[in-house]
C-alpha positions in Angstrom: -28.3 -18.5 25.9 -29.6 -15.3 24.2 -28.4 -13.6 21.2 -27.3 -10.7 23.5 -25.8 -12.9 25.9 -24.0 -14.2 23.0 -22.4 -11.3 21.6 -21.6 -10.0 24.9 -19.2 -13.1 25.7 -17.8 -13.1 22.2 -17.0 -9.7 22.5 -15.1 -10.2 25.8 -13.5 -13.3 23.8 -12.4 -10.5 21.1 -11.1 -8.3 23.9 -9.0 -11.0 25.0 -7.8 -11.9 21.5 -6.3 -8.3 21.4 -3.7 -9.1 24.2 -2.0 -11.1 21.9 -1.8 -8.1 19.0 2.2 -7.9 19.0 3.3 -11.5 20.2 1.2 -13.8 18.4 2.7 -13.4 14.7 2.6 -15.0 12.7 -0.1 -17.0 14.1 -3.8 -15.4 14.6 -4.8 -13.6 17.7 -7.5 -15.5 19.3 -9.6 -15.3 22.5 -11.6 -17.9 24.3 -14.2 -17.5 27.0 -16.1 -20.3 28.8 -19.4 -19.8 30.3 -21.8 -22.0 32.4 -25.1 -20.8 33.8 -24.4 -17.1 32.8 -21.0 -17.0 34.4 -17.9 -17.1 32.8 -16.0 -19.9 34.3 -12.7 -19.9 32.2 -11.0 -17.5 29.8 -7.9 -17.3 27.6 -5.8 -16.2 24.3 -3.1 -17.1 22.3 0.0 -15.3 23.9 2.8 -16.5 21.6 3.2 -18.7 18.8 4.5 -22.4 19.7 2.5 -21.9 22.8 -1.0 -23.2 23.9 -3.7 -22.1 22.1 -6.8 -19.7 23.3 -9.0 -22.6 24.1 -6.6 -24.6 26.0 -6.0 -21.8 28.6 -9.6 -21.2 29.2 -10.0 -25.0 29.6 -7.1 -25.1 31.9 -9.0 -21.8 33.9 -12.5 -23.5 33.6 -11.3 -26.9 35.1 -14.4 -29.5 35.6 -16.6 -26.2 35.1 -16.3 -27.1 31.1 -18.6 -29.8 31.6 -21.9 -28.9 29.7 -20.8 -25.2 29.3 -20.4 -22.8 26.3 -17.1 -21.8 24.5 -16.9 -18.7 22.7 -14.0 -18.8 20.3 -13.1 -15.6 17.9 -11.6 -18.3 15.5 -12.5 -21.8 14.5 -10.6 -24.1 16.7 -7.9 -25.8 15.1 -8.0 -29.3 13.6 -4.7 -30.1 12.8 -1.3 -31.2 14.8 1.0 -28.3 14.6 3.5 -26.9 17.6 0.2 -28.1 19.5 -2.6 -30.4 19.5 -6.0 -29.6 17.7 -8.2 -27.6 19.6 -11.4 -28.6 18.9 -10.7 -31.9 20.4 -9.5 -30.6 23.7 -13.4 -28.9 23.5 -14.7 -32.2 23.2 -12.3 -34.2 25.6 -13.4 -31.4 28.1 -17.4 -32.0 27.7 -18.4 -28.8 26.4 -22.2 -28.5 25.2 -21.8 -25.7 22.9 -19.3 -23.7 20.8 -19.9 -20.2 19.4 -17.3 -19.2 17.1 -17.0 -15.9 15.5 -15.4 -17.1 12.0 -14.3 -19.7 10.0 -10.4 -20.3 9.7 -9.2 -20.0 6.0 -6.1 -21.8 6.9 -6.1 -24.9 4.5 -5.6 -27.1 7.5 -8.5 -26.1 9.1 -10.9 -24.8 6.8 -14.1 -26.3 8.5 -12.6 -29.5 9.9 -12.7 -27.8 13.4 -16.2 -27.0 13.1 -17.1 -30.4 11.3 -15.3 -32.4 14.5 -17.2 -30.6 17.0 -20.6 -31.4 15.2 -19.8 -34.7 14.8 -19.3 -35.4 18.4 -22.5 -33.8 19.2 -21.8 -30.4 20.1 -24.2 -27.4 19.3 -22.1 -25.1 17.1 -23.4 -21.7 16.1 -21.0 -19.7 13.3 -20.8 -15.9 12.7 -21.1 -14.2 16.0 -19.3 -10.6 15.5 -17.9 -12.0 12.2 -16.6 -8.7 10.9 -15.1 -7.8 13.8 -13.2 -11.1 14.4 -11.9 -11.5 10.9 -10.8 -7.4 10.6 -8.6 -8.3 13.7 -6.7 -11.2 11.9 -7.0 -9.6 8.3 -3.0 -10.2 7.6 -3.8 -13.8 8.5 -7.0 -14.0 6.5 -5.2 -12.2 3.7 -2.2 -15.1 3.9 -4.7 -17.9 3.6 -7.3 -16.7 1.0 -4.7 -14.8 -1.1 -1.2 -15.8 -0.9 0.2 -12.9 0.4 -0.1 -10.1 3.3 -2.3 -7.8 4.1 -0.5 -4.5 2.8 -1.1 -0.9 4.8 0.7 2.1 3.1 1.3 4.6 5.6 1.7 8.3 4.5 2.3 12.0 5.7 1.6 14.8 4.3 0.6 18.4 4.1 -2.9 19.9 3.6 -2.2 20.3 0.0 -1.2 16.8 -0.2 2.6 17.4 -0.3 5.1 15.3 1.2 8.4 17.0 0.7 10.0 20.5 -0.2 11.3 20.8 -3.7 14.7 19.8 -2.3 13.7 16.5 -0.7 13.7 18.2 3.1 10.5 16.3 4.8 11.5 16.1 8.5 9.5 17.0 10.1 5.8 17.3 8.3 3.9 15.6 11.1 4.7 16.5 14.8 5.7 14.5 17.5 2.7 12.9 18.4 2.1 12.0 14.9 5.5 10.4 14.8 4.9 8.2 17.6 1.9 6.7 16.9 3.6 5.5 13.5 5.9 3.4 15.9 2.7 2.0 17.2 1.9 1.2 13.8 4.8 -0.4 12.9 4.6 -2.5 16.1 1.1 -4.0 14.9 3.0 -5.6 11.5 4.9 -8.5 10.7 7.3 -6.5 8.4 8.3 -3.0 7.4 8.6 -2.4 3.6 10.3 0.4 1.9 12.3 1.1 -1.5 15.7 1.6 -2.2 15.4 5.2 -3.1 14.0 5.9 0.3 17.1 3.8 1.8 19.5 5.7 -0.2 18.0 9.5 0.7 17.0 8.8 4.2 19.0 6.0 5.6 16.1 4.7 7.7 16.4 2.1 10.3 12.8 1.4 10.2 12.5 -0.3 14.1 10.2 0.5 16.6 10.9 2.8 19.2 8.3 3.5 21.9 8.8 4.0 25.8 5.6 1.7 26.0 7.5 -1.5 27.9 4.6 -3.5 26.6 6.4 -6.9 25.0 6.0 -7.5 21.0 7.8 -9.1 18.3 9.9 -6.7 16.5 8.7 -6.3 12.7 11.1 -7.6 10.2 12.7 -4.9 7.5 12.2 -5.6 3.7 13.7 -3.5 1.0 12.8 -3.2 -2.8 16.0 -2.8 -4.6 16.0 -4.2 -7.9 20.0 -3.5 -8.6 21.3 -4.5 -5.1 22.3 -1.0 -4.4 21.9 -0.9 -0.7 24.9 0.4 0.9 27.1 -2.3 3.4 26.7 0.9 5.9 23.1 1.1 5.9 21.3 1.1 9.2 18.9 -1.3 7.6 21.7 -3.9 7.5 22.9 -3.7 11.2 21.8 -7.2 12.1 19.6 -6.1 14.7 16.1 -7.3 13.3 15.7 -9.8 10.1 15.9 -7.9 6.9 15.6 -8.7 3.4 16.7 -7.5 0.2 14.2 -8.1 -2.7 16.1 -8.1 -6.0 16.4 -9.1 -9.3 19.7 -9.8 -9.9 20.8 -13.6 -10.7 23.4 -14.4 -8.3 23.5 -11.3 -6.7 24.7 -10.6 -3.0 22.7 -8.8 -0.4 24.7 -6.6 2.1 26.5 -8.5 5.3 23.2 -8.5 7.9 20.3 -9.1 5.1 19.1 -11.9 3.2 19.1 -11.3 -0.5 15.8 -12.9 -2.2 15.6 -13.3 -5.8 12.0 -12.1 -7.5 10.7 -11.4 -10.6 11.7 -8.6 -12.5 11.4 -7.0 -15.8 13.1 -3.8 -17.2 14.7 -3.0 -14.0 11.2 -3.1 -12.2 10.2 -5.6 -9.8 7.2 -7.5 -9.7 5.2 -6.3 -6.9 3.1 -9.2 -6.2 5.6 -11.6 -6.7 7.9 -9.6 -3.9 4.7 -9.8 -1.7 4.0 -13.3 -2.5 7.4 -14.3 -1.7 7.1 -12.6 2.1 4.0 -14.5 2.7 5.9 -17.7 1.7 8.4 -16.8 4.6 5.5 -16.4 7.3 4.9 -12.2 6.9 1.3 -11.8 6.7 0.9 -8.0 7.2 3.3 -5.3 5.9 3.5 -1.7 6.7 4.9 0.4 3.7 6.7 3.4 4.5 8.1 4.7 0.9 8.2 7.4 -1.5 5.7 8.4 -4.0 6.9 6.4 -6.7 6.7 3.1 -5.0 3.5 3.9 -2.9 1.9 5.0 -6.5 2.8 1.8 -7.9 1.3 -0.3 -5.3 -1.8 1.4 -5.7 -2.0 1.5 -9.2 -1.5 -2.3 -9.0 -4.4 -2.8 -6.6 -2.1 -4.1 -3.6 -2.9 -1.8 -0.8 -5.3 -3.0 1.2 -5.5 -0.1 3.9 -4.2 3.6 3.4 -3.3 5.5 6.2 -2.5 9.3 5.8 -1.1 11.5 8.4 -2.2 14.9 7.3 -0.2 17.9 8.8 -1.9 21.5 9.3 1.0 23.0 6.8 0.8 24.2 3.1 4.1 23.7 1.0 3.3 25.0 -2.4 3.0 23.4 -5.8 6.9 23.1 -6.3 6.6 20.7 -3.1 7.1 16.9 -3.7 3.4 15.0 -4.6 2.0 12.5 -2.5 2.1 9.8 -5.2 3.1 9.5 -8.8 1.2 8.0 -11.2 -2.0 7.8 -13.2 -4.9 6.7 -11.2 -9.1 7.8 -11.2 -9.7 8.4 -15.1 -13.4 9.9 -13.9 -14.5 12.1 -11.2 -17.8 9.9 -11.1 -15.8 6.6 -10.9 -16.3 4.4 -7.6 -14.1 5.2 -4.7 -12.9 2.0 -4.3 -12.3 2.8 -0.6 -14.3 3.2 2.7 -13.8 5.1 5.6 -12.5 3.3 8.8 -11.3 5.9 11.1 -10.6 9.4 11.2 -8.7 10.9 14.4 -6.8 13.9 15.7 -3.0 12.8 16.6 -1.6 15.7 18.3 -2.2 18.6 16.0 -2.1 16.4 12.9 -5.3 14.4 11.9 -4.8 10.6 11.2 -7.0 8.6 8.1 -7.4 5.3 7.7 -9.2 4.0 4.4 -9.8 0.3 3.5 -10.3 -1.0 0.1 -13.5 -2.5 -0.5 -11.9 -5.1 -2.9 -10.0 -6.0 -0.7 -12.6 -6.5 2.3 -14.8 -8.4 -0.4 -11.6 -11.0 -1.1 -10.7 -11.6 2.6 -13.6 -11.0 4.7 -16.5 -12.7 2.4 -18.1 -16.0 4.7 
């Protein structure tokens, strides 16, 4: 195969992987395309955790045509017995001659073993085709494996002058209907939605996904950082409709019915934010969308725990008396490196959605 063909078929495999965007968690999204004599003879993607992996679906589709073919896989084939058998063995058993892998699997039970097993069986393995795209697709899974914490996306809505609410706290609605609908699509992409007790007491949010789109998805869990366990028993968050976790610092404390309490490290009434993320990671939460007030948002940024910053900017001016976007001290110099790179900027209705990504997060998670 030529380099151009390798890129073309791997892009097809990535497109297949994205079909599992809302249903595979906590497993990664994976796509597989099997090609023989420059013809696609099999394709598949991982649909849901616990079900067959992408390679198995593609091999079933290809049947006997997999013999001597090339398999394009967006993530290193698994090498361990989980709820399904190792995929690298399935590829060997099918008689494929070549395997092209977009990126290595950093999960400790795989971590190169799948690639090594294929090579030991005499299969030609090429690694790194469209690696960056494949890593970005599964940034939460990779963050969990490499850093032991979820990928954190901080979502904020603001006016043109960087304000989030009027002086009296009124914030509904700064952004328009199109932006609010887009936020629900953003929620659908994450394992959990996290907020602080201040937001719960002020707004009583439900933090559920509400879309007219009938596409299947696994509802994200809900998380409240509540150091003193002040979440009301009447809060919408504890209605039992979606698993909800209350992270707190009270020894022997009880969360409201409909939620699970998790005690984490705290000092002076402030929760250890990294310990909070680690506790979520231990429960299979690999990506977190934060929808919180200025204090918690600022603290996460100051501690270097925000990987993606998503801003919805509305064409409104609220003035100096209105509430700020963030609370905290940040850059000490205007000449300091920004630490962020622009990922996307797009119009959403009358508002603008901007996504910046932490350069540090990319280096920690996406390095070869």
